[in-house]
C-alpha positions, 0 to 999 in steps of 0.5 A: 500499500502506497503511502498515499492511499495509506494517508487517505484511509487514515484522514477518512478514518479519522473523520468518520470517527470524529462524525460517529463520536458527535452524532450523540449530540444530533441524534435520538437517543437510541445512538447513546448505547453504541457499543463494539468495543474495542472496535467501535464505542460511541456514548453520549452519557458516560459515568463521567459526563460528556460524550465519549467514543473509541475506535479501533481500541485505544487508537482513535479517541473523543471525549467531550465534557461541558467545558472540555474537549480531547481528542486524537490519533494515538499515538500520532498526535492529541488535542486538548482545549479547556473553555473554562480556563482558555487552556489548550494543548496539542501534541505530535509525536510527543515529545517531539512537537508541543503546543500551549495555548494560554490566556496570557500567551503560546509557546511551542517547541519541535525536537526539543530544540526550537521552540517559539513563544508569545507573550501579552502584556497589559496595554502592550501588543504581544511579542515573538521568540524562537529559540535554539535550546533553552539555554543558547537564543538563535532568533528571540524578540520581545516587547516589553511591558511598558516602560521596559525595554525589548529583547532581541536575540540574532545569535551569534550576530547582535543580542540584547537580553534582560534576566537570562542564565542569572544575569540582569542582561546580556549584549553581544556582538559577533559572539564571541568577538564582544560580550557584556554581562551584567549581574550584582551591579557589577558590568563584565566585558569580554573580547574573545570570551572567555579569554580577555576581559575587564569589570566596572561598576554597571551604574554611577549609583553602583558600589565601585569595581574594577577588575581584569582577566587573562584567562586562564592565567590570572584574573581579579574582580574587586568590588569596594567593600563587598567581594574580592575574587582572584584565580591563578591557572583557573581552575588550580588555584581560587581565592574568594572574599564574598558578602563582606558588607554583611554578616554572612561574609564568606572567605574560601581558598581552593588548590585544586585537587588537594585542598578546599577551606570555607570560612563564614562567621559561624561555620568552618569547613576544610577539605582534603581530596585524593589526588588521584581520585579527587571526587572523594575527599576527606573533609571536616565541618563545624557550625558554632551556630547550630552546634553541628560537627561533621566528619568524612572519611571519605566522602561520600562513602562515610560520613557522621555529623550531628547538631541542632538541624541536621544528623547524618550517619552514612556507610554507603552503599550498606546504610545510611540516614540523614535528618534535617529541619530547614526553612523554606518558602512555599507559595510566599509562606516561610515553613519549618520543614523536616526532611529524612532519608534512609538508605539500606543496601543501596540501591535495594531500598530508599526511603524519604519523608517531608513533614510540614506544619500542615502536610507531610509526604512519605516515599518509599522505593525499592531498586531505584523506580522498580517499586515506588510507594508515595503517601501524602497527607493534608490538613482538611483533605483526604490522604493521596497515594501512588504506586508504581510497580514497573512495568506492571501496574501504576496506581495513583489516589488523589486527595480529591478523591480521584483513582486511576489505575492501569496495567501495563505500565513501561513509562509511567513509573519514570515520566509522570505527566498528563501528556503521557497518560494521554498520547501512550497510556491507553496504547498499553493499558490492558486494564484501567480502573477509575473513580471520582466521588459520583462514578466508577469504571473498570475496563479490560482490553480497551473495552472487551469487558466493561463495568461502570457504576454510579450512585443509582445504576451499574452497567455490565457488558461482555464482549459484544453482548448487550449490557446489563444493567441494574439500578439500586432502590433508595434507602428508606427515609426515616421518620423525622424524630421530634428536636431537641427542646430549645431550652436545654443547653447543647452539650456532648452528643447532644443532636444540636451539637453532634461532634460534641464541642464544649462551649 
């Protein structure tokens, strides 16, 4: 069969399938129960709401709900649209080509190399950008918000970008012939980067700064009263004095690969490396503020340390345990989080825990990702849980009561994303189980056997036989009991206060 004939049949089949899938909205209710799965299935009212359809097992699919439309041909492409949020998504042989639409703009990528984006700012027309790889802009343009300059990059000819790669600003011309970087109120300029360069203050209001480099022979950078940095035969000798204007000043000396020392107001650390195996080193750390002391003999194989906020015992790979207390910023709120990790005969067993003020997350793993069990708890919500046994099954229960189970699961334990679930998971899902607070459904061999249940009805279907359904009778309503006396105060166990609150 020629490619042209195959393409025409594929397109014709797609059109026929979509037509059959949307017909339940046009035709009489007789269409509501077209069941020839896994060959063809069309339902105008699924237990999860909306119109659903499938053709050729999981290949052609269609799912229309009140504010959401999802359809595609697996694994070629899929389309998702949410009318309520204004979000849209299109995948072509995911992850080779992806496209996203949001109220604030759009973005897309091809082969994980080329990417583009549009952004809309209030009172300003949208900008457009095209990049090659996330780190190296090939062509990029975006009009900034009112009062801010636009950004443009035509690599390697010319570029002017803001807030890229930890820099406040990057300008280049015929890169690497000319490069200018601004960061921490210091302007660094290079000719034939990275070999020749000098540094000055970024503006008249910035602290005085000066420096120069002839890399890798020698270089220095001094920002008066703030930092001093020097290197000789980089990376063999590096000296740094940082944050001199604060109480968090740091003094660091590196003699690569033999010695590395760092000293702050509260902590002193010294590390000695094996010349032949420099990634393995001996170290000693003392922190007077947290009363922490650590010995590494050698790191990272043998490590012992204890203090107010951290404790570690490690004899790798036989046994390791670590406990920490750290302060993090979650959604703009500062929280104290306790973390723990335990390893036994790595990679045989590894467990981790994170405990916050009103939440907790625990995970157990066997042989890295062969088996994984994640449990989450959050105040005022149901517990969540996810279990993966590669490649046999994956099970996920969310805090809002949604449950999904599937077997097989060759990719899901490693890439737990919605595009994977939409584009690939149904292709090898021999059996699936889905449940939400209102309905449940179990399907075997892409619908050859299907069981569905709602609060009032259950349906069972096997092969191409007519489905069997039965309804649940409503429980009898008890007679209304006399109300409590309004003269008596509510107390523990009183119907007026069923949870027994005390005044």
